[in-house]
C-alpha positions, 0 to 999 in steps of 0.5 A: 534193443539197439542197432549196431553199425560200423564206420570203418573209415573213422574207426567208429562203432555207432549204437543207435535206435533199433533199425526199421529195415535190414541192412547187411552190415547192421546188427541188432542187439538186446538191451543186455548186450547193447549196454555192455558193448565195447569196441576194439582198441583205437575205436570210438563208440558213439551211443545215440539216444535210444529214447523211449522205445516200445517193447512190442508191436505198435498199433500200426504193426498189429493193424498191418498184420490183421490186414495181411491175415484177412487178405490171405483168408480171401479166396483166390479169384477164378481165372479161366484159361484163355481159349485156343483158336485152332488145333495143335499140329506140332509141339517142340518142348513147351511150344505148340504150333496151332492152325488158324480156324 
């Protein structure tokens, strides 16, 4: 897998390691398509070393996922609504007028 980006000013397509975050003008390509990539006439393709990329999640990814699942499984804390001081004498939309006691 690789990420494809363009440098329009230089008429260059850059194919490099898979990006770790999403960008609006970057495209992730599978190995099949990254090997067969061609650019428009007059453009240059720069292929950065892809290195030995893992095929699958890393240990850090799995630990982060496990932590997220644990956090989602915890019961939400009970929050008591604030006590009102006074009684309602008027209402306008979602606003209330209270008297002080």
